[in-house]
C-alpha positions as CSV (number, residue, x, y, z in Angstrom):
1,M,0.0,0.0,-0.1
2,L,1.3,3.5,-0.8
3,A,0.5,6.0,1.8
4,L,0.6,9.6,0.8
5,S,0.2,12.9,2.9
6,R,-2.1,15.6,1.3
7,K,-3.5,18.9,2.5
8,K,-6.7,20.5,1.7
9,G,-6.9,21.4,-2.0
10,E,-4.1,18.8,-2.9
11,A,-4.6,16.1,-5.3
12,L,-3.1,12.9,-6.7
13,I,-3.3,11.3,-10.1
14,I,-4.0,7.5,-10.6
15,N,-3.5,6.0,-13.9
16,N,-3.2,9.3,-15.9
17,N,-7.0,9.7,-15.9
18,I,-8.3,9.7,-12.2
19,E,-7.8,12.6,-10.1
20,V,-8.5,12.5,-6.3
21,T,-8.5,15.7,-4.5
22,V,-8.8,16.5,-0.8
23,L,-11.8,18.8,-0.4
24,E,-12.0,19.0,3.4
25,V,-10.6,17.7,6.7
26,K,-12.8,17.9,9.7
27,G,-11.6,16.0,12.9
28,D,-11.2,12.3,11.9
29,Q,-13.3,12.7,8.4
30,V,-11.8,13.5,5.1
31,K,-13.9,14.5,2.2
32,L,-12.6,13.6,-1.1
33,G,-13.3,14.7,-4.5
34,I,-12.8,12.0,-7.4
35,Q,-12.7,12.9,-11.1
36,A,-12.5,9.7,-13.3
37,P,-14.1,8.7,-16.7
38,R,-17.8,7.8,-16.5
39,E,-16.9,4.2,-17.3
40,V,-14.9,3.7,-14.1
41,P,-17.0,2.5,-11.2
42,I,-16.3,4.1,-7.9
43,Y,-17.7,2.7,-4.7
44,R,-17.3,3.0,-1.0
45,N,-15.7,-0.3,0.3
46,E,-18.6,-1.2,2.3
47,V,-21.0,-0.9,-0.7
48,Y,-18.5,-2.8,-3.0
49,E,-18.4,-5.6,-0.4
50,Q,-22.3,-5.9,-0.5
51,I,-22.2,-6.1,-4.3
52,Q,-19.7,-8.7,-4.3
53,A,-21.6,-10.7,-1.8
54,A,-24.8,-10.3,-3.7
55,N,-23.1,-11.3,-7.0
56,K,-21.5,-14.5,-5.3
57,E,-24.9,-15.3,-4.0
58,A,-26.6,-14.9,-7.4
59,M,-24.0,-17.3,-8.9
60,T,-24.8,-20.1,-6.6
61,E,-26.5,-23.2,-8.2
62,Q,-30.2,-22.8,-8.8
63,T,-32.3,-25.8,-8.1
64,P,-35.9,-26.2,-9.6
65,E,-37.3,-25.5,-6.1
66,N,-35.3,-22.3,-5.7
67,L,-36.2,-21.1,-9.1
68,G,-39.9,-21.7,-8.3
69,K,-39.5,-19.5,-5.2
70,L,-37.8,-16.8,-7.2
71,F,-40.8,-16.6,-9.7
72,K,-43.4,-16.8,-7.1
73,N,-42.2,-13.4,-5.5
């Protein structure tokens, strides 16, 4: 992991097309602004983990009984 120090208003560039700027620092919270191409998905870690878990669950083997339950709802 690369650890960098930045002050309010300072930025860093990732992969030549993503810019992360420190917008505000308040106590133990940091507000970041992210400029990236529209096709680059950006998620908070906890949301990303929920998406991954839902995708994994969706890929489980479906039995006829489970599919029947799905279509009844």
